[in-house]
C-alpha positions in Angstrom: 0.1 -0.1 0.1 2.0 2.8 -1.4 0.7 6.4 -0.3 2.2 9.5 -1.2 1.2 12.6 0.8 1.3 16.2 -0.5 2.0 19.1 2.0 -0.7 22.3 1.6 1.9 24.3 -0.2 2.4 21.6 -2.9 -1.7 21.1 -3.2 -1.7 24.8 -3.5 1.0 24.8 -6.2 -1.1 21.9 -8.2 -3.9 24.4 -7.8 -1.7 27.1 -9.5 -1.9 25.3 -12.7 -5.7 26.3 -12.8 -4.9 29.7 -12.7 -3.2 29.9 -15.5 -5.5 27.7 -17.5 -8.8 29.5 -16.8 -7.1 32.6 -18.1 -7.7 30.9 -21.6 -11.5 31.3 -21.1 -11.9 34.8 -19.8 -9.7 37.7 -20.2 -9.9 41.5 -18.9 -10.7 44.3 -21.2 -9.6 48.3 -20.3 -11.8 51.1 -19.1 -9.9 53.9 -17.8 -12.7 54.5 -14.6 -12.6 50.9 -13.6 -10.4 48.0 -12.5 -9.3 45.6 -15.0 -9.5 42.2 -13.5 -8.5 38.9 -15.3 -9.7 35.5 -14.4 -6.5 34.3 -13.6 -6.2 37.2 -11.1 -9.2 36.7 -9.6 -8.4 33.1 -9.0 -5.0 34.0 -7.7 -6.7 36.1 -5.3 -9.1 33.7 -3.9 -6.6 31.0 -3.5 -4.9 33.4 -1.1 -7.4 35.3 0.5 -10.7 33.6 0.2 -12.1 32.4 3.9 -13.0 29.1 1.8 -9.2 28.5 1.8 -8.7 29.2 5.8 -11.3 26.8 6.3 -10.0 24.0 4.1 -6.7 24.3 5.7 -8.3 23.9 8.9 -10.2 20.8 7.8 -6.9 19.6 6.4 -5.0 20.1 9.7 -7.7 18.2 11.7 -7.4 15.3 8.9 -3.4 15.3 9.9 -4.2 15.5 13.5 -6.3 12.2 13.1 -3.3 10.6 11.4 -0.7 11.5 13.9 -3.3 10.1 16.7 -3.8 6.9 14.9 -0.2 6.1 14.7 1.1 7.9 18.0 1.9 4.6 20.3 1.0 4.8 24.0 3.2 6.6 26.0 5.2 4.2 28.5 4.4 4.2 32.4 6.9 4.9 35.1 6.3 3.8 38.3 8.4 4.6 41.5 7.9 3.2 44.9 9.9 4.0 48.2 10.4 1.6 50.9 11.2 2.0 54.6 12.2 -0.6 57.0 10.5 -0.7 60.4 14.1 -2.5 61.7 15.6 1.0 61.1 17.8 -0.6 57.7 17.2 2.4 55.8 15.4 3.1 52.9 14.8 1.0 49.7 13.2 2.1 46.2 11.4 0.1 43.4 11.1 1.2 39.8 8.8 -0.5 37.4 8.6 0.8 33.5 5.7 -0.7 31.4 5.1 0.0 27.9 1.8 -1.0 26.5 1.4 -2.3 23.2 -1.2 -3.1 20.4 -0.2 -5.6 17.6 -1.6 -2.9 15.1 1.4 -0.3 16.2 3.9 -2.0 14.3 2.8 -1.8 10.7 -1.2 -1.5 10.3 -1.4 1.8 12.1 1.4 3.5 10.2 -0.3 2.5 6.9 -3.9 3.8 8.4 -2.3 6.8 9.0 -1.1 7.4 5.6 -4.2 6.4 4.2 -6.0 9.4 6.1 -3.2 11.8 4.9 -4.0 11.0 1.2 -7.7 11.1 1.3 -7.3 14.7 3.3 -5.0 15.9 0.5 -7.8 14.7 -2.0 -10.4 16.5 -0.3 -8.5 19.6 0.2 -7.6 19.5 -3.9 -11.3 18.9 -4.3 -12.3 21.9 -1.9 -9.9 24.5 -3.9 -11.1 23.1 -7.5 -14.8 23.8 -6.0 -13.4 27.3 -5.0 -12.1 27.7 -8.6 -15.3 27.1 -10.0 -17.3 29.3 -8.0 -15.0 32.2 -9.0 -15.5 31.6 -12.1 -19.5 31.5 -12.2 -19.3 34.7 -10.2 -16.9 35.9 -12.7 -19.1 34.8 -15.8 -21.9 36.6 -13.7 -19.9 39.8 -13.6 -19.5 39.8 -17.4 -23.0 39.2 -18.0 -24.3 42.0 -16.0 -21.5 44.2 -17.0 -22.4 43.5 -20.8 -25.9 43.8 -20.2 -25.6 47.3 -18.7 -23.4 48.4 -21.4 -25.9 46.9 -23.9 -28.9 48.9 -22.1 -27.0 52.4 -21.9 -26.3 52.4 -25.6 -29.6 51.8 -26.5 -30.9 54.3 -24.2 -28.4 56.7 -25.7 -29.7 56.1 -29.1 -33.3 56.2 -27.6 -32.4 60.0 -26.6 -31.1 60.5 -30.1 -34.0 59.4 -31.3 -36.3 61.5 -29.2 -34.7 64.7 -29.7 -34.7 63.7 -33.6 -38.3 63.5 -33.4 -38.5 66.6 -31.3 -36.6 68.7 -34.1 -39.5 67.0 -36.8 -42.2 67.9 -34.4 -41.1 71.0 -34.4 -40.9 71.7 -38.1 -43.8 69.0 -39.3 -46.6 67.6 -38.2 -46.2 64.5 -36.3 -48.6 62.8 -34.2 -48.2 63.1 -30.6 -48.8 59.5 -29.9 -45.6 58.6 -32.2 -43.5 60.6 -29.7 -44.9 59.2 -26.4 -43.6 56.0 -27.6 -39.9 56.5 -27.5 -40.2 58.6 -24.5 -41.0 55.7 -21.9 -38.9 53.5 -23.8 -36.1 55.5 -23.3 -36.6 55.8 -19.7 -37.3 51.7 -19.1 -33.7 51.2 -21.1 -32.0 53.9 -18.5 -33.5 51.8 -15.5 -32.8 48.4 -17.2 -29.1 50.0 -17.3 -29.1 50.8 -13.6 -30.6 47.5 -12.6 -27.8 45.7 -14.1 -25.2 48.3 -12.8 -26.7 47.1 -9.2 -26.2 43.1 -10.2 -22.6 44.0 -11.4 -22.2 45.8 -7.7 -23.4 43.0 -5.8 -21.3 40.9 -7.5 -18.2 42.7 -7.2 -18.8 42.9 -3.2 -19.2 39.0 -3.6 -16.0 38.8 -5.4 -14.0 41.2 -3.0 -15.1 39.0 -0.2 -13.7 35.8 -1.8 -10.6 37.6 -3.5 -9.7 40.2 -1.0 -10.7 43.1 -2.9 -11.5 46.7 -2.2 -15.4 46.5 -3.7 -14.2 49.0 -6.1 -16.0 48.8 -9.9 -14.0 46.0 -11.9 -13.8 45.6 -15.7 -14.3 41.7 -17.0 -14.7 40.3 -20.8 -15.2 36.9 -22.4 -12.6 35.5 -24.7 -13.5 32.6 -27.3 -13.5 29.5 -25.4 -10.9 26.5 -26.0 -12.1 23.8 -28.6 -13.2 20.7 -26.5 -11.0 17.7 -26.6 -12.5 14.5 -28.1 -14.9 12.6 -25.8 -13.1 9.9 -25.6 -10.3 12.1 -24.3 -12.7 13.9 -21.7 -13.8 10.4 -20.7 -10.3 9.1 -19.9 -9.3 12.3 -18.0 -12.6 11.6 -16.0 -11.7 8.0 -15.1 -8.2 9.3 -13.6 -9.2 12.4 -12.3 -12.8 12.5 -11.3 -12.8 14.2 -7.3 -15.6 11.6 -6.8 -13.9 8.3 -8.0 -10.5 9.6 -6.4 -12.0 10.6 -2.9 -14.2 7.2 -3.3 -10.6 4.9 -3.9 -9.0 6.9 -1.4 -11.9 6.3 1.3 -11.9 2.6 0.4 -7.9 2.6 1.0 -8.9 4.4 4.4 -11.4 1.9 5.3 -9.5 -1.0 4.2 -6.9 0.2 6.6 -9.2 1.1 9.2 -10.8 -2.4 9.5 -7.3 -4.2 9.4 -6.8 -2.1 12.6 -9.9 -3.0 14.1 -9.2 -6.7 13.5 -6.0 -6.5 14.9 -7.0 -4.8 17.9 -9.4 -7.8 18.7 -6.1 -9.5 20.0 -5.5 -8.5 23.6 -2.6 -5.6 23.9 0.3 -6.4 25.8 2.7 -4.4 28.3 6.1 -5.6 28.7 7.1 -4.3 32.4 10.9 -4.1 33.4 11.5 -3.7 37.4 14.3 -2.7 39.4 14.2 -3.4 43.3 16.4 -2.2 46.0 16.0 -3.5 49.2 16.1 -1.2 52.5 19.8 -1.0 53.4 20.7 -1.8 49.8 21.8 -5.3 50.6 19.7 -7.1 47.9 18.8 -5.3 44.4 16.7 -7.2 42.3 15.7 -6.9 38.3 12.5 -8.4 36.8 10.9 -8.8 33.4 7.4 -9.4 33.3 4.2 -8.9 30.8 0.9 -7.9 31.4 -1.9 -8.8 29.1 -5.5 -7.5 28.5 -8.0 -10.4 28.6 -10.4 -9.7 26.0 -13.5 -11.4 27.6 -16.0 -8.3 27.3 -14.7 -6.3 24.7 -13.9 -7.8 21.5 -13.5 -4.2 19.4 -16.4 -5.5 17.3 -18.4 -2.0 17.6 -15.1 -0.6 15.4 -15.1 -3.4 13.4 -18.9 -3.2 12.4 -18.2 0.7 11.9 -15.2 0.0 9.7 -16.9 -2.7 7.6 -19.8 -0.4 7.1 -17.8 2.8 5.9 -16.0 0.2 3.4 -18.9 -1.2 1.9 -20.2 2.2 1.1 -17.2 3.6 -0.4 -16.9 0.3 -2.5 -20.8 0.6 -3.5 -20.1 4.4 -4.5 -17.1 3.6 -6.3 -18.8 0.8 -8.4 -21.7 3.0 -9.0 -19.2 5.4 -10.5 -17.4 2.9 -12.5 -20.6 1.0 -13.7 -21.3 4.2 -16.0 -22.9 6.7 -13.7 -19.8 8.8 -13.8 -19.8 8.4 -18.1 -23.1 9.0 -18.6 -22.7 12.3 -16.9 -19.5 13.3 -18.6 -21.4 12.5 -21.8 -24.4 14.4 -21.0 -22.4 17.2 -20.1 -20.0 17.3 -22.9 -23.0 17.6 -25.4 -24.7 20.1 -23.9 -21.4 22.3 -24.0 -20.7 21.1 -27.4 -24.3 22.4 -28.3 -24.4 25.4 -26.5 -20.7 26.5 -27.5 -22.1 26.2 -31.3 -25.0 28.3 -30.1 -23.1 31.3 -28.6 -20.9 30.9 -31.8 -23.8 31.2 -34.2 -25.4 34.3 -32.2 -22.2 36.2 -32.2 -20.7 35.3 -36.0 -24.0 35.2 -37.6 -26.9 36.4 -36.1 -25.7 39.5 -34.2 -24.0 40.6 -37.4 -27.1 40.1 -39.6 -29.0 42.1 -37.0 -26.8 45.0 -37.0 -26.1 44.9 -40.9 -30.0 44.9 -41.1 -30.2 47.6 -38.4 -27.4 49.9 -40.5 -29.4 49.1 -43.7 -32.7 50.6 -42.5 -30.9 53.4 -40.8 -29.7 54.1 -44.2 -33.0 53.9 -45.7 -34.1 56.3 -42.8 -31.8 58.9 -43.6 -32.7 58.9 -47.6 -36.4 59.2 -46.5 -37.7 55.6 -47.5 -38.9 54.3 -44.1 -40.1 56.3 -41.1 -38.6 56.4 -37.8 -40.9 53.5 -36.0 -39.5 51.1 -38.5 -35.8 51.9 -37.4 -37.1 51.8 -33.8 -38.2 48.3 -34.3 -35.1 47.1 -35.7 -33.0 48.8 -33.3 -35.2 46.9 -30.5 -34.6 43.9 -32.1 -30.7 44.3 -32.5 -30.9 44.8 -28.6 -32.9 41.8 -28.1 -30.4 39.6 -30.2 -27.4 41.4 -28.5 -29.0 40.5 -25.4 -29.6 36.7 -26.3 -25.9 36.9 -27.5 -24.5 37.3 -24.0 -27.0 34.7 -22.4 -25.8 32.3 -24.7 -22.3 32.9 -23.8 -23.5 32.5 -20.0 -25.3 29.7 -20.9 -22.2 27.8 -22.4 -19.5 29.0 -19.9 -21.7 27.8 -17.2 -22.1 24.3 -19.0 -18.3 24.1 -19.4 -17.7 24.8 -15.5 -20.5 22.0 -14.9 -18.4 19.7 -17.0 -15.2 20.2 -15.5 -16.6 20.0 -11.9 -17.7 16.6 -13.2 -14.3 15.6 -14.7 -12.3 17.2 -12.0 -10.1 19.4 -13.8 -10.1 22.1 -16.6 -10.7 21.6 -20.2 -7.3 22.7 -20.9 -5.9 20.1 -18.9 -7.5 17.0 -20.9 -4.8 17.4 -23.3 
């Protein structure tokens, strides 16, 4: 049973590779009034400042303390007895040293402790990876609110320009009041939509500040094209080795196998070798003695701990069998197909649908400038363009959220698969 344990520092270093990889999915965009923040910086700051990291460190320390406790032997005992003679021969002394021993102390308990350290390492890695995923989710949500705010403010600005243009036309020509009133409340609604998205963005910035140790000031985030998906076979193979659920199940099987072996070995009586040194009063006789005390397992045969260890081992084996029996593969395949479809949808919106709407808007605006259409037609196309742009933002969010879910399922970043 060869088990390798990595320290908290090495685990952090291993998770550091995720920080470099997530930058491929999102990157910052500069705005002078706000502070640019890349996803890699957000994750790096979270790994240094998040309260969750302190909690994970505490949990790891408790696990390591359990391992130390398991493999630590009982302390030796020393008993000193003074002897006085009623015949006036002086004083004597008796010293006895005893060392309690369990048969599991010599081999099984060190293996059990190593298994506990290994499962603690995997649990911390899983916790840190979950933190990376949470930060990614918040970053994506911030980018979405930021993008929707920009779209709403731009549309509101154009609406104000349209209403100003209508006002000039109204002063020069005859324009029904009802047409003019259509645009004023719409411009107001767009301004309030922008305010709502700004409030959402501010709330997410506050959450990010707590997790990353920031100051809560306004930040800028932006999305870049995601890395193409590797083959499904490669992703399934990666998940079989790296999936945190399976890794934890395997580690817990090892832990509970070692725990069961220790419990069964502890059914045997514990031994306590004793060494005795006796000096009679007056010092005329000095005696050495060696003995052995043995516990008689008459009532307590450690059956309770054996039963607990067997139950925990069975649970871990059933969980791993379920994962290996197709549950993990089915989940990965479903999430992989979802990412494929949502990536294609986002690409279609950003490369085809939105550009087509922008062209239609530019064409009808040119027609309007030439007097070939009216302002209402132009406004309707502009509203359709805004809807398409907001839908495009939603497609990116859906695709990135699905990708994070897939990465959680396989136990690593997509960039690590290759």
